[in-house]
N, C-alpha and C positions, 0 to 999 in steps of 0.2 A: 922710515915710512912704512916698512912691512910691519914694524912692532905695533905702531898706531892701530893698522888695520886689524892686527891679531887682538889687540886689547879690545878694540870696539867691537869685534865679533864675540868675544868671551863674555863681554858686557851684556849684549844682547841675548845671547842664549842663556845666560843667567837670569835676567828679567823674565824671558819666556818661560823658563822653567819654574821660577818662583810664583809667576801667575797663573800657571796650571795647577799647582798644588793648592793655592788658596780657593780657587773655584770649586775642586773637588770637595774640600771641607765644607763649603757653603751649600752644597747640593743636598747633603743629609737632612740638615734642619728644615729644608724646605718641604722635603717629603713628609717629615714628621707632622708639620704645620697642616699640609693638607690633609693627612688623616684625621687631625683633631678637628678641623673645620667640617670635614663629611661626618664625623660622629655627632657633631653638635647640631647640624641641620637635621639630623633624622629624630632628635629629641624636641627640637622646637616646633611650635605649632605655627601653621601658615595662616595669615590673614589676608583678606582681599575686600576692596570696596566695589560695588557694582550699582549701576544706576538703570532705572526703567523709567521711561517718560510716555506720558499721554496713552495710556491703556495698555502698554506693554507689559508683560508679566511673565518672566521666565525664571522666577526665584525657586519654583519647585524642581527644576533640573538640578540646581545645586544643592537643594536640601536632600534629594534623592542620591547625590553623589556624596553625602556624609557632612557636608558642610553645615554649621551651626550659626544662627542668626545672633550676634553679639548686640547690635544696635539697628535701630530701623528710624529713618527719619523722612519726612516727606515735605515738598516745598511746591508751590504753585509755578507753573511754567506754561509759556506760550507755545501751543504746538503747530499752529499755522497762522500764516500772515495773509493779509488781502491788501490790494491796492484799490484805493478809491480816488475820485477827482476832488481836487481842492475845491473847486467852485462848480456851479452849475453848467456854465459855458465852457468848461474846460474839456479838450479832446486829449486824452491820455495818449493816444498813438501818435499824435502829430507834436504834441507839446510835452516832453518827458518832465519839465520842471513843474508841472501843476499836479502831479501824482503824489499821494500821500499813502504810505504804508501803515496799516493798522493791524493790531492783533486780531485774529479771526476766531480761533478756538482756543481757550485756556484750559489746560489740563493740570495733571498733577505728576510730579517726579518723585519717585521713591528711591532713597538711598539705603542700601543695606551695607553693614559691615559684617562680614563673615569670617568663621575660624573653622580650622580643621585640624 
């Protein structure tokens, strides 16, 4: 019985020692990969897409910061909504089912693709 315990202990110790040595060997390539990733990100250009709606315009802040406009697109967009009664005798405060929501103001949404 003592021999079985002794063999089991030796087996567990050998597994522990072999697993430690493989994890040490795996750490050094990870460090090298991190260095390669950091050097690649410095050489790559950053891209960003921003949207301004209904009269907002903050693109000058980005241009002053060194961003360049690659692509500019604009779309029609509903800026505000209004509620109107469905019929003349409809009381919107008492009967919520007769309320219709319609677009109130229609504006423009500008989409910019920027690169730095």
